MIDO-611434 format. One line per field, with one value per atom (N, C-alpha, C): x, y, z; chain; atom name; residue in one letter. Coordinates in pm, whole numbers, plus 32768, in hexadecimal, padded with zeros to 4 digits. Layout:
BEGIN
X: [X|...] .
Y: [Y|...] .
Z: [Z|...] .
ch: [A|...] .
at: [CA|...] .
aa: [A|...] .
This chain:
BEGIN
X: [E55E|E525|E58C|E592|E5EE|E5C5|E623|E602|E634|E66A|E69B|E72A|E769|E7F1|E85A|E830|E890|E8C1|E89F|E8C7|E85A|E878|E815|E845|E7EC|E816|E82F|E80A|E81A|E834|E87C|E899|E81D|E805|E795|E7AE|E742|E74B|E74C|E783|E786|E6F8|E69B|E611|E5D4|E5FA|E5C5|E5FB|E678|E6B4|E670|E663|E625|E594|E54D|E4C0|E4B0|E503|E4FA|E518|E582|E5A9|E543|E517|E4B6|E436|E401|E384|E395|E409|E420|E41D|E439|E43B|E3C2|E360|E2E8|E2FE|E35E|E37F|E366|E374|E373|E404|E41D|E4A6|E4D1|E471|E492|E4CA|E4A0|E4D4|E569|E592|E621|E674|E634|E67A|E675|E627|E618|E696|E69B|E70F|E6FD|E68C|E674|E6D5|E70F|E774|E746|E6C6|E694|E6A3|E6AE|E6CC|E665|E5E7|E57D|E59F|E5E5|E60B|E69D|E6F3|E782|E7AA|E776|E79A|E76F|E6F0|E6C9|E717|E736|E782|E80D|E84C|E8D0|E8CB|E862|E851|E83F|E7ED|E7D4|E854|E89F|E91C|E97F|E985|E9DD|E9B9|E937|E90B|E91A|E90A|E91E|E9AE|EA0A|EA98|EAB9|EA7A|EA99|EA5B|E9E1|E996|E997|E9C3|E9C4|EA53|EA60|EAE4|EAFB|EAA2|EAAD|EB1C|EB5C|EBC7|EB8D|EBE4|EBB7|EB7A|EBB8|EB7B|EAF2|EAE2|EA61|E9F6|EA1B|E9BC|E999|E9FD|E9E4|E97F|E988|E929|E89B|E893|E80F|E7D1|E820|E7EE|E7F1|E7AB|E7A1|E81E|E86B|E8E5|E94A|E95B|E9BA|EA48|EAA9|EB35|EB5C|EBBC|EBE4|EC21|EC5C|EC97|EC2B|EBB5|EB44|EB1A|EB17|EAF3|EB5F|EBDB|EC4A|EC43|EC25|EC18|EBA6|EB34|EAC0|EAE2|EB28|EB4B|EBA5|EC0B|EC68|EC24|EBCB|EB85|EB2B|EADB|EA7F|EACD|EB38|EB89|EBC1|EBEE|EC25|EBB7|EB41|EAD2|EAA2|EA99|EA6C|EACB|EB4B|EBAF|EBA1|EB62|EB58|EAC9|EA68|E9DC|E98F|E975|E932|E8A5|E85F|E7D6|E7D7|E833|E83D|E86A|E8C6|E8F6|E884|E82D|E7BA|E759|E747|E6EF|E725|E7A5|E7E4|E7DB|E7ED|E7E4|E757|E6F3|E668|E64F|E684|E678|E6BA|E72F|E77B|E72A|E6EB|E69A|E624|E5E0|E56E|E59B|E60C|E63F|E660|E6A3|E6C5|E646|E5E1|E564|E521|E520|E4E3|E531|E5B5|E608|E5F2|E5E5|E5D0|E548|E4E1|E45C|E45F|E4A7|E4B4|E4F8|E561|E5AB|E554|E505|E4AB|E443|E40E|E3AB|E3E6|E45F|E4A1|E4C0|E4E7|E505|E488|E417|E399|E370|E383|E360|E3B9|E43B|E496|E46E|E43B|E412|E397|E343|E2C9|E2E2|E34C|E368|E3B0|E377|E3BA|E439|E49A|E516|E4F9|E542|E52C|E554|E506|E52A|E5A9|E5F4|E66D|E64A|E69D|E684|E699|E645|E656|E6E0|E71B|E79C|E812|E7F9|E869|E8A4|E850|E87F|E862|E8BC|E8A7|E829|E7D1|E754|E767|E7DE|E7F6|E850|E85E|E8B8|E875|E7F1|E7A9|E7C1|E7D7|E7ED|E768|E76C|E6F6|E721|E6C0|E6E0|E6A5|E685|E64C|E6B5|E686|E6E1|E71E|E79A|E7DD|E7C6|E79D|E78D|E813|E81E|E899|E8B3|E848|E857|E88E|E85F|E890|E922|E949|E9D5|EA2F|EA04|EA55|EA60|E9F2|E9F5|EA55|EA52|EAAE|EB3E|EB5C|EBE5|EC10|EBBA|EBDC|EBF5|EB9B|EBA7|EC1F|EC3C|ECB4|ED32|ED30|EDA4|EDBF|ED54|ED63|ED85|ED89|EDA8|ED31|ECB7|EC3F|EC2E|EC12|EBFE|EB87|EB8F|EB23|EA9D|EAA0|EA22|E9D7|EA22|E9E2|E9B4|EA04|E9DB|E95A|E953|E8DB|E860|E870|E801|E7D8|E83A|E81D|E7D2|E7FB|E7C0|E744|E72F|E6BF|E6D5|E756|E779|E7B6|E7C0|E802|E897|E8DA|E969|E9B3|E97E|E9BC|E9B6|E943|E935|E995|E9A6|EA01|EA91|EAB9|EB41|EB57|EAF2|EAFE|EB0C|EABC|EAC2|EB46|EB78|EBFA|EC67|EC5C|ECBE|ECB5|EC3A|EC28|EC64|EC55|EC88|ED1C|ED56|EDE3|EDFE|EDA0|EDB1|EDA7|EDD0|EDCF|EE2D|EE9D|EEFD|EED9|EED9|EEB6|EF0B|EF8D|EFE1|EFB3|EF8E|EF5D|EED9|EE87|EE09|EE23|EE87|EEAA|EED7|EF2B|EF59|EEE3|EE89|EE13|EDBD|EDB3|ED62|EDA1|EE24|EE6A|EE5E|EE68|EE59|EDCD|ED69|ECE0|ECCA|ED07|ECF8|ED3C|EDAF|EDF5|EDA5|ED66|ED15|EC9C|EC5D|EBE9|EC11|EC8B|ECBA|ECD8|ED0A|ED2C|ECAB] .
Y: [2678|26F5|2765|27BB|282C|288F|28B1|2906|2995|29B4|2A3C|2A50|29E9|29F7|29F3|29CC|29C1|2934|28DA|2850|2803|27D3|278F|2700|269B|2611|25E6|263B|2615|2692|2681|26F1|2714|2796|27BD|2790|2785|2766|27E7|27E0|2857|288C|2831|285A|28A3|287C|28BF|294D|295E|29E4|2A3D|2A0B|2A5B|2A7E|2A20|2A39|2AA8|2AA8|2B0F|2B99|2BA4|2C27|2C58|2BFD|2C25|2C58|2C12|2C3C|2CC2|2CD7|2D55|2DCC|2DB1|2E1E|2E19|2DC7|2DBF|2D7D|2D22|2CDF|2C49|2C07|2B76|2B46|2ACB|2A98|2A99|2A88|2A8B|2B13|2B7D|2C03|2C0D|2BC8|2BC9|2B79|2B1D|2AC8|2B01|2B6B|2BA4|2BEF|2C12|2C5B|2CF3|2D22|2DB2|2DF0|2E61|2EA0|2F22|2F40|2FBB|2FAF|3020|3022|2FD3|2FD7|2F90|2EFD|2EC3|2E36|2E22|2E7E|2E6C|2E6F|2ED2|2EDD|2E63|2E35|2DBC|2D41|2D3B|2CC9|2CC4|2D39|2D3D|2D1B|2D4A|2D29|2C92|2C57|2BC8|2B79|2BA4|2B61|2B69|2BDE|2BF1|2B90|2B87|2B2F|2A9C|2A7B|29F0|29C5|2A20|2A00|29FA|2A51|2A59|29E5|29BE|295F|28CF|28B8|282F|2805|2786|2751|274F|278F|278D|27EB|27C5|2815|2886|28E0|294E|291A|28B8|2884|2845|27FE|27BF|2829|2892|28FE|2946|2958|2999|294B|28C7|2876|2883|289A|28A9|2932|298E|2A15|2A2C|29D9|29EB|29C9|2969|293B|29AC|29FD|2A6B|2A3A|2A84|2A61|2A73|2A22|2A28|2AAF|2AF3|2B77|2BDD|2BCC|2C26|2C15|2B9A|2B7D|2BB0|2B9F|2BD1|2C69|2CAC|2D3E|2D67|2D21|2D42|2D2E|2CC1|2CA4|2D12|2D37|2D9E|2E26|2E45|2EC5|2ED0|2E68|2E6C|2E67|2E1A|2E13|2E9C|2EE6|2F6C|2FCC|2FC1|301A|2FFD|2F7D|2F57|2F8C|2F90|2FBD|3052|309F|312F|3164|3110|313D|30F0|3131|30EC|30BF|3111|30ED|306E|3067|2FF0|2F77|2F90|2F22|2EE9|2F40|2F12|2EC4|2EF4|2EB1|2E25|2E1C|2D9B|2D3C|2D72|2D1E|2CE8|2D39|2D0C|2C9C|2CAB|2C40|2BC0|2BD3|2B60|2B13|2B5E|2B1F|2AD3|2B10|2ACC|2A4D|2A54|29E0|296E|2990|292A|28E9|293D|2909|28A8|28C9|2871|27ED|27F7|277E|2725|2764|2717|26D1|2717|26DA|2663|2672|2603|258C|25A7|253D|24F5|2541|2504|24AD|24DE|248F|240F|2417|23A0|233D|2372|231A|22D1|2317|22D9|226C|2287|2223|21A9|21BE|214D|20F6|2135|20EA|2094|20C1|2077|2004|200E|1FA7|1F32|1EB8|1E44|1E22|1DE5|1DC0|1D5D|1D69|1D10|1C82|1C1E|1B93|1B6D|1B0C|1AE4|1AAD|1ACB|1A9C|1A06|19C0|192F|190E|18A9|187C|18C3|1933|197B|192D|18EA|1898|1806|17B1|1722|16F7|16A9|1683|1635|15FC|15AF|15FA|167C|16CA|16EF|16EC|1714|16AE|16DF|1687|164B|15CD|158F|154F|1539|1509|1480|1433|13AE|134E|12E8|1286|1231|1207|11AF|111E|10C9|103B|0FF4|0F7D|0F2E|0F10|0EF6|0ED8|0F4F|0FC8|1040|1059|1042|1058|0FF6|0F77|0F14|0F37|0F66|0F90|1004|1063|10D5|10A6|1049|1015|0FD2|0F7C|0F33|0F91|0FF2|104C|10A9|10D5|1129|10D8|1059|1003|0FF2|0FF9|0FEE|1074|10DD|1162|11A6|117C|11B8|1247|12A6|1331|133F|13A4|13BC|13D3|1415|1434|13B5|1350|12D2|1283|128B|1246|1283|1309|134E|1324|1319|12EE|125F|120A|117D|116F|11BE|11B3|120B|1267|12C3|1325|1347|13A6|1422|148D|1504|14EB|152D|151A|154D|15BA|15F0|1588|1542|14DD|1469|1442|13D4|13FB|1473|14A1|14A8|14D9|14E5|145C|13FC|1374|1331|1347|130F|1347|13C8|1404|13C7|13B0|1372|12E6|129C|1213|120B|127F|1282|1240|124A|1205|1266|12E0|133F|1311|12D7|12A3|1214|11EF|1166|10FB|1118|10B6|10A2|1111|1107|10BA|10CE|1085|0FF1|0FCC|0F3F|0F00|0F47|0F12|0F00|0F63|0F5A|0EE4|0ECD|0E5D|0DD9|0DCF|0D54|0D38|0DA4|0D93|0D62|0D9B|0D73|0CE1|0CB6|0C2C|0BCD|0BF7|0BA4|0B98|0C08|0C05|0BAA|0BAF|0B5A|0AC8|0AAC|0A21|09E9|0A3F|0A13|09F8] .
Z: [E0E8|E0B4|E0BF|E05B|E05E|E0C8|E11F|E191|E181|E10C|E0F4|E123|E155|E189|E11B|E0A2|E035|E020|E07A|E06C|E022|DFAB|DF59|DF40|DF4E|DF3E|DEAE|DE4E|DDC2|DD6F|DD01|DCA9|DC56|DC3F|DBE8|DB59|DB0D|DA80|DA30|D9B8|D963|D94A|D935|D91A|D991|DA0B|DA82|DA8D|DA6D|DA70|DA09|D990|D926|D947|D981|D9A0|DA07|DA6F|DAD7|DA9F|DA53|DA1C|D9B5|D960|D8F9|D938|D99A|D9DB|DA22|DA5E|DAA5|DA46|D9C7|D963|D907|D92B|D8DA|D853|D84D|D7CF|D7D8|D767|D760|D750|D776|D768|D6D5|D67A|D5EB|D5C2|D609|D5EA|D609|D672|D696|D633|D5EF|D58E|D501|D4EF|D469|D43F|D3C1|D38C|D392|D3C9|D3D5|D43A|D417|D46C|D4AB|D4A2|D4E0|D578|D5BC|D64B|D69D|D670|D6B9|D6CB|D669|D670|D698|D66C|D680|D714|D75F|D7EC|D83E|D835|D87F|D851|D7CF|D79B|D7DA|D7E7|D824|D8B9|D8FC|D98B|D99D|D946|D950|D932|D8CE|D8AC|D920|D95E|D9D2|DA43|DA61|DACE|DAAA|DA2C|DA01|DA1A|D9FB|DA11|DAA6|DAF3|DB82|DBD1|DBAE|DC02|DBD1|DB56|DB22|DB03|DADF|DABB|DA24|D9DA|D949|D919|D8AC|D871|D81C|D7F2|D79D|D719|D6D7|D65C|D675|D6E2|D702|D71C|D764|D77D|D6FB|D6A6|D625|D5D2|D5D3|D588|D5C0|D645|D684|D669|D638|D619|D582|D539|D4A8|D45D|D492|D450|D43C|D4A3|D49D|D4B7|D484|D496|D529|D556|D5E4|D608|D5A7|D5C4|D5E5|D5AB|D5CA|D65B|D688|D714|D772|D74C|D79D|D7AA|D73D|D73F|D79C|D792|D7E7|D87A|D897|D923|D95C|D912|D942|D94E|D8F1|D8F3|D96E|D988|D9FA|DA7D|DA81|DAFB|DB1E|DABA|DAD2|DAFE|DAC3|DAE7|DB76|DB99|DC20|DC8A|DC68|DCC9|DCEA|DC90|DCA6|DCAF|DC92|DC92|DCFD|DD6E|DDDC|DDB7|DD6A|DD42|DCED|DC8D|DC38|DC8A|DCE8|DD3C|DD8F|DDC1|DE0E|DDB5|DD3B|DCDC|DCBB|DCA2|DC81|DCF8|DD70|DDE7|DDFA|DDD6|DDDE|DD79|DD01|DC9D|DCD1|DD0B|DD3F|DDA6|DDFF|DE68|DE2C|DDCB|DD8A|DD42|DD00|DCB5|DD15|DD82|DDE6|DE1F|DE38|DE71|DE11|DD91|DD2D|DD22|DD22|DD1A|DD94|DE09|DE83|DE82|DE4F|DE44|DDE5|DD77|DD19|DD5B|DDA5|DDE8|DE4F|DE9B|DEFD|DEB8|DE47|DDFE|DDC7|DD91|DD5C|DDCB|DE3F|DEB1|DEDF|DEE1|DF0A|DEA8|DE27|DDC2|DDCE|DDE7|DDF6|DE6C|DED6|DF4C|DF30|DED1|DEB1|DE50|DE03|DD9E|DDDF|DDD7|DE13|DDC6|DE07|DDC1|DD52|DCE6|DC74|DC98|DC6D|DC8A|DC3E|DC6F|DC27|DB9E|DB3D|DAB6|DAAD|DA61|DA52|DA1D|DA5A|DA2B|DA68|DAB0|DAED|DB61|DBAF|DC1F|DBFF|DC29|DC13|DC5F|DC21|DC63|DCE3|DCF6|DD70|DDD2|DDBB|DE10|DE93|DE98|DF10|DF7F|DFF9|E06C|E099|E0C5|E102|E186|E1DD|E265|E282|E21A|E232|E26A|E2B2|E2EB|E27C|E294|E237|E261|E202|E21F|E20E|E247|E238|E1A6|E15D|E0CE|E081|E0A1|E05E|E07D|E0FB|E122|E0D9|E0CE|E088|DFF3|DFB9|DF2D|DF19|DF77|DF72|DF78|DFD2|DFDE|DF5C|DF25|DEAB|DE36|DE27|DDB4|DDC2|DE3D|DE50|DE39|DE60|DE4A|DDB5|DD65|DCD3|DC94|DCE6|DCB2|DC70|DC91|DC56|DC88|DC31|DC5B|DCBB|DD10|DD71|DD2D|DCB9|DC76|DC4F|DC1F|DBF7|DC71|DCDD|DD58|DD8D|DD88|DDB8|DD68|DCE3|DC90|DCB1|DCC8|DCE6|DD6B|DDCF|DE54|DE65|DE08|DE19|DE8B|DEA1|DF0A|DECA|DF1B|DEE7|DEDF|DE7F|DE71|DEEC|DF29|DFA2|E013|E01E|E087|E06F|DFEF|DFCE|DFEF|DFC9|DFE8|E07E|E0C7|E158|E199|E16C|E1A5|E184|E10C|E0E7|E141|E162|E1BD|E248|E278|E2FC|E301|E293|E28D|E269|E245|E220|E19B|E13D|E0BC|E047|E05C|DFED|DF7E|DFA6|DF45|DF21|DEA0|DE79|DEBE|DED4|DF19|DFA8|DFE9|E072|E074|E00E|E006|DFF3|DFA6|DF92|E014|E05F|E0E0|E13F|E142|E198|E171|E0F0|E0BE|E0E7|E0DD|E103|E198|E1EA|E279|E29B|E258|E26F|E24A|E1DB|E1B2|E215|E24B|E2AD|E32D|E356|E3CF|E3C0|E348|E331|E32C|E2F5|E2EC|E375|E3CF|E455|E4A4] .
ch: [A|A|A|A|A|A|A|A|A|A|A|A|A|A|A|A|A|A|A|A|A|A|A|A|A|A|A|A|A|A|A|A|A|A|A|A|A|A|A|A|A|A|A|A|A|A|A|A|A|A|A|A|A|A|A|A|A|A|A|A|A|A|A|A|A|A|A|A|A|A|A|A|A|A|A|A|A|A|A|A|A|A|A|A|A|A|A|A|A|A|A|A|A|A|A|A|A|A|A|A|A|A|A|A|A|A|A|A|A|A|A|A|A|A|A|A|A|A|A|A|A|A|A|A|A|A|A|A|A|A|A|A|A|A|A|A|A|A|A|A|A|A|A|A|A|A|A|A|A|A|A|A|A|A|A|A|A|A|A|A|A|A|A|A|A|A|A|A|A|A|A|A|A|A|A|A|A|A|A|A|A|A|A|A|A|A|A|A|A|A|A|A|A|A|A|A|A|A|A|A|A|A|A|A|A|A|A|A|A|A|A|A|A|A|A|A|A|A|A|A|A|A|A|A|A|A|A|A|A|A|A|A|A|A|A|A|A|A|A|A|A|A|A|A|A|A|A|A|A|A|A|A|A|A|A|A|A|A|A|A|A|A|A|A|A|A|A|A|A|A|A|A|A|A|A|A|A|A|A|A|A|A|A|A|A|A|A|A|A|A|A|A|A|A|A|A|A|A|A|A|A|A|A|A|A|A|A|A|A|A|A|A|A|A|A|A|A|A|A|A|A|A|A|A|A|A|A|A|A|A|A|A|A|A|A|A|A|A|A|A|A|A|A|A|A|A|A|A|A|A|A|A|A|A|A|A|A|A|A|A|A|A|A|A|A|A|A|A|A|A|A|A|A|A|A|A|A|A|A|A|A|A|A|A|A|A|A|A|A|A|A|A|A|A|A|A|A|A|A|A|A|A|A|A|A|A|A|A|A|A|A|A|A|A|A|A|A|A|A|A|A|A|A|A|A|A|A|A|A|A|A|A|A|A|A|A|A|A|A|A|A|A|A|A|A|A|A|A|A|A|A|A|A|A|A|A|A|A|A|A|A|A|A|A|A|A|A|A|A|A|A|A|A|A|A|A|A|A|A|A|A|A|A|A|A|A|A|A|A|A|A|A|A|A|A|A|A|A|A|A|A|A|A|A|A|A|A|A|A|A|A|A|A|A|A|A|A|A|A|A|A|A|A|A|A|A|A|A|A|A|A|A|A|A|A|A|A|A|A|A|A|A|A|A|A|A|A|A|A|A|A|A|A|A|A|A|A|A|A|A|A|A|A|A|A|A|A|A|A|A|A|A|A|A|A|A|A|A|A|A|A|A|A|A|A|A|A|A|A|A|A|A|A|A|A|A|A|A|A|A|A|A|A|A|A|A] .
at: [N|CA|C|N|CA|C|N|CA|C|N|CA|C|N|CA|C|N|CA|C|N|CA|C|N|CA|C|N|CA|C|N|CA|C|N|CA|C|N|CA|C|N|CA|C|N|CA|C|N|CA|C|N|CA|C|N|CA|C|N|CA|C|N|CA|C|N|CA|C|N|CA|C|N|CA|C|N|CA|C|N|CA|C|N|CA|C|N|CA|C|N|CA|C|N|CA|C|N|CA|C|N|CA|C|N|CA|C|N|CA|C|N|CA|C|N|CA|C|N|CA|C|N|CA|C|N|CA|C|N|CA|C|N|CA|C|N|CA|C|N|CA|C|N|CA|C|N|CA|C|N|CA|C|N|CA|C|N|CA|C|N|CA|C|N|CA|C|N|CA|C|N|CA|C|N|CA|C|N|CA|C|N|CA|C|N|CA|C|N|CA|C|N|CA|C|N|CA|C|N|CA|C|N|CA|C|N|CA|C|N|CA|C|N|CA|C|N|CA|C|N|CA|C|N|CA|C|N|CA|C|N|CA|C|N|CA|C|N|CA|C|N|CA|C|N|CA|C|N|CA|C|N|CA|C|N|CA|C|N|CA|C|N|CA|C|N|CA|C|N|CA|C|N|CA|C|N|CA|C|N|CA|C|N|CA|C|N|CA|C|N|CA|C|N|CA|C|N|CA|C|N|CA|C|N|CA|C|N|CA|C|N|CA|C|N|CA|C|N|CA|C|N|CA|C|N|CA|C|N|CA|C|N|CA|C|N|CA|C|N|CA|C|N|CA|C|N|CA|C|N|CA|C|N|CA|C|N|CA|C|N|CA|C|N|CA|C|N|CA|C|N|CA|C|N|CA|C|N|CA|C|N|CA|C|N|CA|C|N|CA|C|N|CA|C|N|CA|C|N|CA|C|N|CA|C|N|CA|C|N|CA|C|N|CA|C|N|CA|C|N|CA|C|N|CA|C|N|CA|C|N|CA|C|N|CA|C|N|CA|C|N|CA|C|N|CA|C|N|CA|C|N|CA|C|N|CA|C|N|CA|C|N|CA|C|N|CA|C|N|CA|C|N|CA|C|N|CA|C|N|CA|C|N|CA|C|N|CA|C|N|CA|C|N|CA|C|N|CA|C|N|CA|C|N|CA|C|N|CA|C|N|CA|C|N|CA|C|N|CA|C|N|CA|C|N|CA|C|N|CA|C|N|CA|C|N|CA|C|N|CA|C|N|CA|C|N|CA|C|N|CA|C|N|CA|C|N|CA|C|N|CA|C|N|CA|C|N|CA|C|N|CA|C|N|CA|C|N|CA|C|N|CA|C|N|CA|C|N|CA|C|N|CA|C|N|CA|C|N|CA|C|N|CA|C|N|CA|C|N|CA|C|N|CA|C|N|CA|C|N|CA|C|N|CA|C|N|CA|C|N|CA|C|N|CA|C|N|CA|C|N|CA|C|N|CA|C|N|CA|C|N|CA|C|N|CA|C|N|CA|C|N|CA|C|N|CA|C|N|CA|C|N|CA|C|N|CA|C|N|CA|C|N|CA|C|N|CA|C|N|CA|C|N|CA|C|N|CA|C|N|CA|C|N|CA|C] .
aa: [M|M|M|F|F|F|D|D|D|G|G|G|S|S|S|G|G|G|T|T|T|V|V|V|P|P|P|V|V|V|K|K|K|P|P|P|K|K|K|L|L|L|A|A|A|E|E|E|V|V|V|K|K|K|R|R|R|V|V|V|V|V|V|A|A|A|R|R|R|A|A|A|H|H|H|G|G|G|L|L|L|E|E|E|T|T|T|A|A|A|D|D|D|L|L|L|E|E|E|S|S|S|Q|Q|Q|L|L|L|R|R|R|I|I|I|R|R|R|K|K|K|Y|Y|Y|A|A|A|Q|Q|Q|P|P|P|R|R|R|Q|Q|Q|L|L|L|A|A|A|A|A|A|Y|Y|Y|L|L|L|C|C|C|R|R|R|E|E|E|L|L|L|T|T|T|D|D|D|H|H|H|S|S|S|Y|Y|Y|P|P|P|E|E|E|I|I|I|G|G|G|R|R|R|A|A|A|F|F|F|G|G|G|D|D|D|R|R|R|D|D|D|H|H|H|T|T|T|T|T|T|I|I|I|L|L|L|F|F|F|A|A|A|Y|Y|Y|R|R|R|K|K|K|I|I|I|A|A|A|A|A|A|Q|Q|Q|V|V|V|A|A|A|H|H|H|D|D|D|E|E|E|K|K|K|L|L|L|A|A|A|S|S|S|Q|Q|Q|V|V|V|N|N|N|D|D|D|Y|Y|Y|R|R|R|H|H|H|Q|Q|Q|I|I|I|H|H|H|A|A|A|I|I|I|A|A|A|A|A|A|L|L|L|R|R|R|W|W|W|E|E|E|G|G|G|E|E|E|K|K|K|S|S|S|L|L|L|R|R|R|A|A|A|L|L|L|V|V|V|P|P|P|P|P|P|A|A|A|P|P|P|P|P|P|K|K|K|P|P|P|G|G|G|R|R|R|L|L|L|H|H|H|P|P|P|Y|Y|Y|R|R|R|R|R|R|M|M|M|D|D|D|S|S|S|R|R|R|W|W|W|W|W|W|T|T|T|T|T|T|E|E|E|Q|Q|Q|I|I|I|N|N|N|T|T|T|L|L|L|R|R|R|N|N|N|M|M|M|R|R|R|A|A|A|D|D|D|G|G|G|T|T|T|P|P|P|Y|Y|Y|S|S|S|L|L|L|I|I|I|A|A|A|E|E|E|R|R|R|L|L|L|G|G|G|R|R|R|S|S|S|M|M|M|A|A|A|A|A|A|V|V|V|E|E|E|N|N|N|K|K|K|A|A|A|G|G|G|E|E|E|L|L|L|G|G|G|I|I|I|R|R|R|N|N|N|P|P|P|K|K|K|A|A|A|A|A|A|M|M|M|R|R|R|S|S|S|L|L|L|Q|Q|Q|V|V|V|G|G|G|Q|Q|Q|M|M|M|E|E|E|R|R|R|A|A|A|A|A|A] .
């Protein structure tokens, strides 16, 4: 929550700036975007443009588009004019500071609301096909028959994915078991297979 210290967790939006200034002058945001140049609209429009440039990351052309598609030089002129007035007019400076505080407070409330909503939304499930269906680890015991099948298939150079499908195990479990048996390499698997056959023959 915004505590008035000036530290805000998120940048205000252009619409939030315009809304605060317009309401303070008894106007609608559409009035700030209109092409009318009478003082009733021009002064608040320039104040809002100044604050948009000061408080947001938007460029002069972007701010101009938000104010009735005005040219960026118009926004630059408004910014420089209000900046000069604020530097010498304490009453206006206090007014602008009050607008600034209200804008920050609104932005902070929006950020808190968005954060609360994010906390309520469960994480999206993984998209089908993004992960290999046999990539999940499992902890079931390995039978002697499965180990021998793993040795034979690795000796033939069969990919882990196909071995996992054949054994009905996760690919991670197959890779892990192959590492434990020292048969990640097909040649190593062939040697292991030959040793096993010699031991059984003896």
